[in-house]
A tleap script that builds the chain and sets N, CA, C and O, in Angstrom:
source leaprc.protein.ff14SB
mol = sequence {
  NGLY ASP PHE ILE SER LEU SER ASP CYS GLN
  ALA LYS GLY ARG ALA ARG GLY ARG HIE GLU
  THR VAL ASN GLY ARG PHE LYS PHE TRP SER
  CYS LEU SER ASP THR TRP CYS HIE PRO ILE
  GLU LYS HIE LYS PHE ALA PHE ALA ALA VAL
  VAL VAL VAL SER GLN LEU SER PHE GLU ALA
  GLY GLU LEU PRO PHE GLN CYS ASN CTYR
}
set mol.1.N position { 15.777 -33.664 3.061 }
set mol.1.CA position { 14.841 -32.573 3.173 }
set mol.1.C position { 15.231 -31.429 2.263 }
set mol.1.O position { 16.307 -31.414 1.666 }
set mol.2.N position { 14.343 -30.489 2.178 }
set mol.2.CA position { 14.596 -29.289 1.381 }
set mol.2.C position { 15.372 -28.283 2.201 }
set mol.2.O position { 15.004 -27.992 3.339 }
set mol.3.N position { 16.430 -27.754 1.642 }
set mol.3.CA position { 17.200 -26.715 2.286 }
set mol.3.C position { 16.852 -25.395 1.610 }
set mol.3.O position { 17.126 -25.201 0.426 }
set mol.4.N position { 16.259 -24.511 2.359 }
set mol.4.CA position { 15.821 -23.221 1.840 }
set mol.4.C position { 16.562 -22.139 2.605 }
set mol.4.O position { 16.733 -22.242 3.819 }
set mol.5.N position { 16.995 -21.120 1.917 }
set mol.5.CA position { 17.721 -20.044 2.569 }
set mol.5.C position { 16.781 -19.234 3.455 }
set mol.5.O position { 15.562 -19.279 3.293 }
set mol.6.N position { 17.357 -18.503 4.381 }
set mol.6.CA position { 16.580 -17.657 5.282 }
set mol.6.C position { 15.768 -16.634 4.501 }
set mol.6.O position { 14.618 -16.362 4.844 }
set mol.7.N position { 16.358 -16.067 3.454 }
set mol.7.CA position { 15.624 -15.071 2.660 }
set mol.7.C position { 14.433 -15.705 1.941 }
set mol.7.O position { 13.388 -15.071 1.803 }
set mol.8.N position { 14.581 -16.951 1.482 }
set mol.8.CA position { 13.452 -17.651 0.861 }
set mol.8.C position { 12.342 -17.885 1.871 }
set mol.8.O position { 11.168 -17.678 1.564 }
set mol.9.N position { 12.698 -18.310 3.063 }
set mol.9.CA position { 11.701 -18.540 4.119 }
set mol.9.C position { 10.971 -17.245 4.458 }
set mol.9.O position { 9.752 -17.243 4.630 }
set mol.10.N position { 11.712 -16.148 4.554 }
set mol.10.CA position { 11.098 -14.856 4.871 }
set mol.10.C position { 10.168 -14.407 3.745 }
set mol.10.O position { 9.074 -13.909 4.011 }
set mol.11.N position { 10.583 -14.575 2.509 }
set mol.11.CA position { 9.748 -14.190 1.364 }
set mol.11.C position { 8.466 -15.010 1.338 }
set mol.11.O position { 7.389 -14.472 1.084 }
set mol.12.N position { 8.577 -16.303 1.598 }
set mol.12.CA position { 7.383 -17.154 1.631 }
set mol.12.C position { 6.459 -16.753 2.768 }
set mol.12.O position { 5.238 -16.799 2.619 }
set mol.13.N position { 7.025 -16.361 3.896 }
set mol.13.CA position { 6.212 -15.895 5.024 }
set mol.13.C position { 5.459 -14.619 4.685 }
set mol.13.O position { 4.291 -14.467 5.042 }
set mol.14.N position { 6.130 -13.699 3.994 }
set mol.14.CA position { 5.460 -12.456 3.572 }
set mol.14.C position { 4.341 -12.760 2.582 }
set mol.14.O position { 3.267 -12.162 2.647 }
set mol.15.N position { 4.596 -13.688 1.667 }
set mol.15.CA position { 3.570 -14.057 0.687 }
set mol.15.C position { 2.355 -14.660 1.390 }
set mol.15.O position { 1.216 -14.346 1.043 }
set mol.16.N position { 2.597 -15.529 2.379 }
set mol.16.CA position { 1.475 -16.106 3.132 }
set mol.16.C position { 0.700 -15.012 3.856 }
set mol.16.O position { -0.529 -15.055 3.914 }
set mol.17.N position { 1.409 -14.037 4.405 }
set mol.17.CA position { 0.756 -12.924 5.091 }
set mol.17.C position { -0.120 -12.109 4.157 }
set mol.17.O position { -1.233 -11.727 4.518 }
set mol.18.N position { 0.382 -11.841 2.950 }
set mol.18.CA position { -0.416 -11.101 1.975 }
set mol.18.C position { -1.648 -11.899 1.563 }
set mol.18.O position { -2.734 -11.342 1.402 }
set mol.19.N position { -1.471 -13.199 1.396 }
set mol.19.CA position { -2.593 -14.062 1.020 }
set mol.19.C position { -3.681 -14.006 2.098 }
set mol.19.O position { -4.866 -13.903 1.782 }
set mol.20.N position { -3.281 -14.072 3.352 }
set mol.20.CA position { -4.249 -14.007 4.450 }
set mol.20.C position { -4.920 -12.638 4.518 }
set mol.20.O position { -6.096 -12.539 4.870 }
set mol.21.N position { -4.184 -11.593 4.185 }
set mol.21.CA position { -4.767 -10.251 4.182 }
set mol.21.C position { -5.855 -10.142 3.125 }
set mol.21.O position { -6.922 -9.582 3.377 }
set mol.22.N position { -5.581 -10.679 1.941 }
set mol.22.CA position { -6.578 -10.648 0.874 }
set mol.22.C position { -7.780 -11.505 1.264 }
set mol.22.O position { -8.921 -11.109 1.026 }
set mol.23.N position { -7.541 -12.675 1.858 }
set mol.23.CA position { -8.649 -13.494 2.336 }
set mol.23.C position { -9.482 -12.717 3.366 }
set mol.23.O position { -10.704 -12.853 3.412 }
set mol.24.N position { -8.819 -11.914 4.178 }
set mol.24.CA position { -9.538 -11.084 5.148 }
set mol.24.C position { -10.455 -10.092 4.463 }
set mol.24.O position { -11.542 -9.798 4.959 }
set mol.25.N position { -10.019 -9.575 3.322 }
set mol.25.CA position { -10.886 -8.681 2.547 }
set mol.25.C position { -12.151 -9.401 2.110 }
set mol.25.O position { -13.249 -8.849 2.187 }
set mol.26.N position { -11.990 -10.637 1.651 }
set mol.26.CA position { -13.148 -11.411 1.211 }
set mol.26.C position { -14.078 -11.688 2.388 }
set mol.26.O position { -15.301 -11.649 2.248 }
set mol.27.N position { -13.489 -11.966 3.546 }
set mol.27.CA position { -14.306 -12.208 4.737 }
set mol.27.C position { -15.054 -10.938 5.136 }
set mol.27.O position { -16.199 -11.004 5.583 }
set mol.28.N position { -14.403 -9.769 4.974 }
set mol.28.CA position { -15.054 -8.492 5.279 }
set mol.28.C position { -16.333 -8.336 4.466 }
set mol.28.O position { -17.343 -7.846 4.972 }
set mol.29.N position { -16.284 -8.753 3.209 }
set mol.29.CA position { -17.440 -8.665 2.328 }
set mol.29.C position { -18.392 -9.847 2.531 }
set mol.29.O position { -19.417 -9.940 1.854 }
set mol.30.N position { -18.063 -10.737 3.446 }
set mol.30.CA position { -18.883 -11.913 3.787 }
set mol.30.C position { -19.077 -12.866 2.614 }
set mol.30.O position { -20.086 -13.568 2.555 }
set mol.31.N position { -18.129 -12.903 1.678 }
set mol.31.CA position { -18.310 -13.822 0.557 }
set mol.31.C position { -17.781 -15.206 0.844 }
set mol.31.O position { -17.948 -16.106 0.021 }
set mol.32.N position { -17.154 -15.404 1.974 }
set mol.32.CA position { -16.677 -16.744 2.282 }
set mol.32.C position { -17.409 -17.360 3.471 }
set mol.32.O position { -17.221 -18.541 3.765 }
set mol.33.N position { -18.238 -16.581 4.156 }
set mol.33.CA position { -18.835 -17.104 5.377 }
set mol.33.C position { -20.358 -17.145 5.373 }
set mol.33.O position { -20.945 -18.049 5.968 }
set mol.34.N position { -21.004 -16.201 4.724 }
set mol.34.CA position { -22.460 -16.164 4.747 }
set mol.34.C position { -23.061 -17.211 3.809 }
set mol.34.O position { -22.452 -17.613 2.818 }
set mol.35.N position { -24.251 -17.627 4.149 }
set mol.35.CA position { -24.971 -18.560 3.293 }
set mol.35.C position { -25.489 -17.812 2.071 }
set mol.35.O position { -26.106 -16.754 2.194 }
set mol.36.N position { -25.238 -18.360 0.916 }
set mol.36.CA position { -25.674 -17.746 -0.337 }
set mol.36.C position { -27.154 -18.050 -0.521 }
set mol.36.O position { -27.554 -19.214 -0.514 }
set mol.37.N position { -27.971 -17.011 -0.687 }
set mol.37.CA position { -29.421 -17.213 -0.762 }
set mol.37.C position { -29.995 -16.850 -2.133 }
set mol.37.O position { -31.198 -16.626 -2.271 }
set mol.38.N position { -29.144 -16.796 -3.121 }
set mol.38.CA position { -29.569 -16.496 -4.489 }
set mol.38.C position { -29.217 -17.693 -5.372 }
set mol.38.O position { -28.546 -18.619 -4.916 }
set mol.39.N position { -29.656 -17.684 -6.615 }
set mol.39.CA position { -29.282 -18.799 -7.501 }
set mol.39.C position { -27.760 -18.956 -7.555 }
set mol.39.O position { -27.033 -17.973 -7.699 }
set mol.40.N position { -27.295 -20.179 -7.442 }
set mol.40.CA position { -25.859 -20.460 -7.389 }
set mol.40.C position { -25.117 -19.915 -8.610 }
set mol.40.O position { -23.928 -19.606 -8.529 }
set mol.41.N position { -25.812 -19.798 -9.730 }
set mol.41.CA position { -25.173 -19.283 -10.942 }
set mol.41.C position { -24.715 -17.831 -10.773 }
set mol.41.O position { -23.814 -17.379 -11.479 }
set mol.42.N position { -25.335 -17.098 -9.838 }
set mol.42.CA position { -24.972 -15.690 -9.630 }
set mol.42.C position { -23.825 -15.515 -8.636 }
set mol.42.O position { -23.282 -14.417 -8.515 }
set mol.43.N position { -23.451 -16.566 -7.929 }
set mol.43.CA position { -22.403 -16.452 -6.922 }
set mol.43.C position { -21.089 -15.996 -7.527 }
set mol.43.O position { -20.397 -15.154 -6.955 }
set mol.44.N position { -20.742 -16.547 -8.682 }
set mol.44.CA position { -19.467 -16.189 -9.306 }
set mol.44.C position { -19.409 -14.708 -9.660 }
set mol.44.O position { -18.334 -14.110 -9.624 }
set mol.45.N position { -20.548 -14.106 -10.002 }
set mol.45.CA position { -20.559 -12.679 -10.334 }
set mol.45.C position { -20.352 -11.817 -9.085 }
set mol.45.O position { -19.633 -10.818 -9.121 }
set mol.46.N position { -20.983 -12.210 -7.997 }
set mol.46.CA position { -20.818 -11.467 -6.749 }
set mol.46.C position { -19.380 -11.575 -6.241 }
set mol.46.O position { -18.788 -10.581 -5.821 }
set mol.47.N position { -18.827 -12.778 -6.281 }
set mol.47.CA position { -17.452 -12.969 -5.827 }
set mol.47.C position { -16.478 -12.210 -6.721 }
set mol.47.O position { -15.538 -11.588 -6.226 }
set mol.48.N position { -16.695 -12.255 -8.017 }
set mol.48.CA position { -15.831 -11.528 -8.950 }
set mol.48.C position { -15.899 -10.025 -8.694 }
set mol.48.O position { -14.886 -9.334 -8.801 }
set mol.49.N position { -17.078 -9.515 -8.356 }
set mol.49.CA position { -17.212 -8.084 -8.060 }
set mol.49.C position { -16.380 -7.707 -6.834 }
set mol.49.O position { -15.743 -6.654 -6.822 }
set mol.50.N position { -16.379 -8.544 -5.817 }
set mol.50.CA position { -15.576 -8.271 -4.618 }
set mol.50.C position { -14.090 -8.307 -4.962 }
set mol.50.O position { -13.318 -7.486 -4.465 }
set mol.51.N position { -13.688 -9.243 -5.802 }
set mol.51.CA position { -12.288 -9.329 -6.226 }
set mol.51.C position { -11.888 -8.056 -6.969 }
set mol.51.O position { -10.817 -7.505 -6.718 }
set mol.52.N position { -12.735 -7.589 -7.876 }
set mol.52.CA position { -12.425 -6.386 -8.657 }
set mol.52.C position { -12.360 -5.157 -7.754 }
set mol.52.O position { -11.446 -4.343 -7.889 }
set mol.53.N position { -13.308 -5.012 -6.843 }
set mol.53.CA position { -13.291 -3.867 -5.924 }
set mol.53.C position { -12.028 -3.903 -5.067 }
set mol.53.O position { -11.408 -2.864 -4.835 }
set mol.54.N position { -11.647 -5.076 -4.600 }
set mol.54.CA position { -10.422 -5.201 -3.806 }
set mol.54.C position { -9.196 -4.829 -4.635 }
set mol.54.O position { -8.334 -4.089 -4.160 }
set mol.55.N position { -9.108 -5.327 -5.857 }
set mol.55.CA position { -7.971 -5.017 -6.730 }
set mol.55.C position { -7.903 -3.521 -7.026 }
set mol.55.O position { -6.822 -2.933 -7.003 }
set mol.56.N position { -9.039 -2.909 -7.302 }
set mol.56.CA position { -9.052 -1.469 -7.572 }
set mol.56.C position { -8.601 -0.673 -6.358 }
set mol.56.O position { -7.896 0.327 -6.499 }
set mol.57.N position { -8.997 -1.103 -5.171 }
set mol.57.CA position { -8.561 -0.388 -3.962 }
set mol.57.C position { -7.053 -0.532 -3.777 }
set mol.57.O position { -6.395 0.411 -3.336 }
set mol.58.N position { -6.493 -1.705 -4.110 }
set mol.58.CA position { -5.050 -1.880 -4.022 }
set mol.58.C position { -4.343 -0.955 -5.011 }
set mol.58.O position { -3.356 -0.304 -4.668 }
set mol.59.N position { -4.850 -0.902 -6.225 }
set mol.59.CA position { -4.235 -0.071 -7.258 }
set mol.59.C position { -4.373 1.418 -6.952 }
set mol.59.O position { -3.569 2.225 -7.416 }
set mol.60.N position { -5.387 1.781 -6.175 }
set mol.60.CA position { -5.592 3.185 -5.799 }
set mol.60.C position { -4.696 3.592 -4.624 }
set mol.60.O position { -4.723 4.738 -4.177 }
set mol.61.N position { -3.910 2.643 -4.138 }
set mol.61.CA position { -2.974 2.972 -3.071 }
set mol.61.C position { -3.377 2.492 -1.702 }
set mol.61.O position { -2.674 2.782 -0.734 }
set mol.62.N position { -4.452 1.783 -1.571 }
set mol.62.CA position { -4.907 1.273 -0.276 }
set mol.62.C position { -4.361 -0.124 -0.034 }
set mol.62.O position { -5.120 -1.042 0.276 }
set mol.63.N position { -3.058 -0.294 -0.170 }
set mol.63.CA position { -2.446 -1.599 0.011 }
set mol.63.C position { -2.534 -2.021 1.472 }
set mol.63.O position { -2.194 -1.243 2.364 }
set mol.64.N position { -2.984 -3.236 1.723 }
set mol.64.CA position { -3.116 -3.712 3.104 }
set mol.64.C position { -1.827 -4.306 3.663 }
set mol.64.O position { -1.826 -4.829 4.777 }
set mol.65.N position { -0.730 -4.234 2.910 }
set mol.65.CA position { 0.521 -4.820 3.356 }
set mol.65.C position { 1.681 -4.085 2.705 }
set mol.65.O position { 1.522 -3.422 1.680 }
set mol.66.N position { 2.825 -4.211 3.305 }
set mol.66.CA position { 4.045 -3.626 2.766 }
set mol.66.C position { 4.825 -4.702 2.041 }
set mol.66.O position { 5.032 -5.785 2.588 }
set mol.67.N position { 5.253 -4.435 0.848 }
set mol.67.CA position { 6.004 -5.402 0.053 }
set mol.67.C position { 7.362 -4.810 -0.279 }
set mol.67.O position { 7.444 -3.836 -1.027 }
set mol.68.N position { 8.430 -5.382 0.263 }
set mol.68.CA position { 9.780 -4.886 0.010 }
set mol.68.C position { 10.598 -5.957 -0.697 }
set mol.68.O position { 11.184 -6.819 -0.043 }
set mol.69.N position { 10.645 -5.911 -2.030 }
set mol.69.CA position { 11.452 -6.851 -2.786 }
set mol.69.C position { 12.539 -6.114 -3.498 }
set mol.69.O position { 13.343 -6.726 -4.202 }
savepdb mol mol.pdb
quit
């Protein structure tokens, strides 16, 4: 089996937590749960807009998680 140090396990756990937090942002905007009722070609633009708004909010200091590395 793989032997991973406690610090590696903790770091991976924090990364999973951050990933779930970001997914929660997408769910807040309903881009992962609602039925898309527009041409499918436009879906990527709407999803990209949510990603950009989320990234800008993180950069503006609205981080949804604490990262201590």
